[in-house]
Structures are given as structure tokens and as C-alpha cells.
C-alpha positions in Angstrom: 199.6 117.5 17.5 197.7 115.5 20.1 194.2 114.5 19.8 191.6 115.4 22.3 189.3 112.7 23.4 186.2 114.0 23.3 184.0 114.1 26.7 180.6 112.4 28.3 179.5 116.1 27.8 180.0 116.1 24.2 179.4 113.0 23.5 175.4 113.0 25.4 175.2 116.9 23.0 176.5 114.9 19.7 173.9 112.0 20.9 170.6 114.6 21.2 171.8 116.5 18.1 170.9 113.4 16.2 168.5 112.1 17.9 167.0 115.9 17.0 168.0 116.5 13.5 166.9 112.9 12.9 162.9 113.9 14.6 163.1 117.3 11.9 164.1 115.0 9.1 161.7 112.4 9.3 158.5 114.9 11.0 158.6 117.1 7.6 158.6 113.6 5.3 155.9 113.1 7.7 155.6 109.8 9.9 152.6 107.5 8.9 149.5 106.9 11.3 150.3 103.4 12.5 153.5 105.8 14.4 151.0 106.0 17.5 150.7 102.4 17.8 154.4 102.9 18.4 153.8 105.1 21.0 151.2 103.2 22.7 153.8 100.5 23.1 156.2 102.6 24.7 154.1 104.2 26.7 151.5 101.3 28.0 149.0 104.1 27.7 145.0 103.7 26.6 143.8 105.2 23.0 142.9 108.1 25.1 146.0 110.2 26.6 147.2 110.2 22.9 143.4 111.7 21.8 143.9 114.4 24.7 147.4 114.6 23.7 147.1 114.6 19.9 143.6 116.3 20.4 142.2 114.0 17.8 140.2 110.9 17.5 142.0 107.7 17.7 138.9 106.6 14.8 140.3 109.5 12.6 144.0 107.5 13.0 142.5 104.4 12.4 141.1 106.2 8.8 144.0 106.9 8.5 146.4 104.3 9.0 143.4 102.3 6.9 144.6 105.0 3.9 148.0 104.4 4.8 147.9 108.5 5.4 150.9 110.4 6.6 150.1 112.7 9.9 151.1 116.0 9.4 155.2 118.0 10.2 153.8 119.5 13.0 152.1 115.5 14.5 154.9 113.8 13.6 157.2 116.0 15.3 155.0 115.1 18.5 154.9 111.2 18.0 158.3 111.5 16.9 159.1 113.5 20.2 156.6 110.9 22.5 158.0 107.7 21.5 161.6 109.3 22.5 160.1 110.3 25.8 158.8 107.3 26.8 161.1 104.4 25.2 164.0 107.0 27.3 161.4 107.5 30.1 160.8 103.6 30.8 165.0 103.0 30.6 165.4 105.6 33.5 162.7 104.4 35.7 163.3 100.5 34.8 159.5 99.7 33.8 156.6 101.6 32.2 155.1 101.0 35.1 157.4 103.6 37.4 157.3 105.5 34.6 153.5 105.4 34.7 153.4 106.6 38.3 156.0 109.5 38.3 154.3 111.1 35.1 151.0 111.5 37.3 152.3 113.2 40.1 153.6 116.9 40.5 157.3 117.1 39.2 159.5 119.6 41.2 161.5 120.3 37.3 158.4 121.4 36.1 157.9 124.0 38.6 154.7 121.0 40.6 153.0 120.7 36.6 151.8 116.6 36.5 154.4 115.2 33.3 151.2 113.9 32.1 149.8 116.8 31.4 153.0 118.5 30.3 153.2 116.6 27.0 150.1 118.0 26.0 152.1 120.7 24.2 155.3 120.5 22.4 157.3 122.7 24.4 155.6 120.2 27.5 157.9 116.9 25.9 160.5 118.9 25.4 160.8 120.6 29.4 159.0 116.4 30.9 162.0 115.2 28.6 164.9 117.5 30.5 163.4 116.4 34.0 164.2 113.0 33.0 167.3 113.3 31.3 168.6 115.2 34.9 167.1 112.4 36.8 169.1 110.0 35.2 172.5 112.1 35.6 171.1 112.3 39.2 170.9 116.8 38.9 167.8 116.8 40.7 168.8 120.4 42.7 
């Protein structure tokens, strides 16, 4: 009986599946509020965008950090997805700055929606990540 090797598509699916399970498990536990700083670092964005995306003031998160408080599952999921998106996107575009420029322009694969606007929803984060994956693999049509 011959052993079938895993194709690149199957490997990518397994990696995505593991990442999704990681996000679910850590979201249910809740990530610490200082994880927001990881997103800021990965994105190169300022605090105002995080306030818009998370619909909470950075001052509130600073208080949470001071109290070593965990975020709720919805906030945690969003933070983990954003960190993954900005880390991957920076690799796709070669830098945070190049990614930030792309995020501010209407994206064909998002029906002209700005990626910066799309990431204000969880589904939008997923769509932007899919678009980045398409760009990374040359699937631009």
C-alpha cells in the first residue's frame, strides 16, 4: 500500500484548520488585554484604529491591562484574527507600510470595500485574510 503525500493545498488547509482551532481555544479562555499591543505592533497602526475596530476606548483597555484582565471571547477572537492578518499581510506585501497602503485602497476582491473598513467586523477580517491569501498565491481573478 503506497502512502499518499500531502499536496500543498491539503497542507494549507491543515495549517488554516490548526490556526482556527488555536483561535477558538484561546478566544474561549480570553486573551489578556495587553494582546492589543501585539496588534498595534504587528499593524503599525495607532490606537484610534483599534478603538474603531474594537468599539472601545484605548483608555478602557489600558485599565484592563493594569488590572491584568482578560478580554471576552468576541474581543479575544477579533484580536487574535487581527494579529494573524497583520502578520501575514506584512509578509505578503513585504512590510507593514506596504500593507497599510493596500488596506487604505478599495480592494477588487472585496467589491471595492476598503480593507480598513472591512476589518471592523469579524466576517470582514476573514474576507481580508482570504484576499491576502489570494494575493499571496497569485489568485487575483
